[in-house]
C-alpha positions as CSV (number, residue, x, y, z in Angstrom):
1,M,228.3,203.2,312.9
2,P,228.7,206.2,310.6
3,R,227.2,205.9,307.1
4,G,230.7,206.4,305.4
5,H,232.5,203.9,307.5
6,P,232.8,201.1,304.6
7,L,234.1,204.0,302.4
8,L,237.1,204.8,304.8
9,L,238.2,201.2,304.8
10,G,238.7,200.7,301.3
11,P,238.5,197.5,299.1
12,S,239.4,194.4,300.8
13,K,242.7,192.9,300.2
14,R,241.8,189.5,301.3
15,K,241.6,186.5,298.8
16,R,238.4,185.1,298.0
17,I,237.3,182.1,299.9
18,A,236.3,179.1,297.9
19,G,232.4,178.7,297.6
20,L,230.7,176.0,299.0
21,D,229.3,172.8,297.2
22,V,225.8,172.7,298.7
23,P,224.4,170.0,296.3
24,G,227.4,167.9,297.0
25,A,227.1,168.5,300.9
26,L,223.3,167.9,301.1
27,T,223.8,164.6,298.8
28,V,226.5,163.0,300.7
29,T,224.9,164.1,304.1
30,A,221.6,162.4,303.2
31,G,223.0,159.3,301.7
32,L,225.2,158.7,304.8
33,T,222.3,159.4,307.0
34,L,220.0,156.9,305.2
35,L,222.5,154.3,304.9
36,V,223.6,154.4,308.6
37,H,220.0,154.8,309.9
38,G,218.8,152.0,307.6
39,L,221.5,149.6,308.7
40,G,220.9,150.5,312.4
41,T,217.0,150.2,312.5
42,K,216.3,147.4,310.2
43,D,213.4,146.2,312.4
44,A,212.1,149.4,313.7
45,T,210.7,150.9,310.6
46,P,207.6,149.8,308.7
47,L,209.5,149.7,305.5
48,P,211.4,146.6,304.3
49,G,215.0,146.4,305.6
50,F,216.6,147.2,302.2
51,V,214.9,150.5,301.3
52,L,216.6,152.9,303.5
53,P,220.3,151.4,302.8
54,A,219.5,151.3,299.1
55,A,218.3,154.8,299.0
56,G,221.3,155.9,300.8
57,L,223.6,154.1,298.3
58,M,221.4,155.5,295.4
59,L,222.2,159.0,296.7
60,L,225.9,158.3,297.3
61,S,226.4,156.9,293.9
62,A,224.7,160.3,292.5
63,L,227.4,162.1,294.3
64,M,230.1,161.6,291.5
65,P,228.2,163.1,288.7
66,I,227.4,166.0,291.1
67,E,230.8,166.5,292.0
68,R,231.9,166.5,288.4
69,R,230.0,169.6,287.6
70,A,230.5,171.4,290.7
71,R,232.8,174.6,290.8
72,N,234.2,173.8,294.1
73,P,233.9,169.9,294.8
74,L,234.0,168.4,298.0
75,L,236.1,165.5,296.4
76,P,238.8,166.7,294.0
77,R,238.4,165.7,290.4
78,H,241.4,163.5,290.3
79,C,239.8,161.5,293.4
80,C,236.5,161.0,291.5
81,A,238.8,159.8,288.3
82,T,240.7,157.5,290.5
83,I,237.7,155.8,292.2
84,L,235.9,155.4,288.8
85,S,238.9,153.7,287.3
86,S,240.0,151.5,290.0
87,P,239.8,147.8,289.0
88,A,237.3,147.3,292.0
89,T,234.6,149.1,290.0
90,S,235.4,147.3,286.7
């Protein structure tokens, strides 16, 4: 490609794509993985049966504060408010 090729194209007219919520994605992935793995392999690990599911639930409960601070959250802000204000969590 010639060196001046990007200059010939001019500025991009595409809209900016929303950013990724990497901390939220890592938290939900790790939380669900630990929860499912812990429930599926209770007797196959040297740990007590409640450790992996409990760690998964702790990570999933940390998801709400992470999503509240995120610029582009995985869960929209009104979903977090609905989940936290529902009668089931009271």
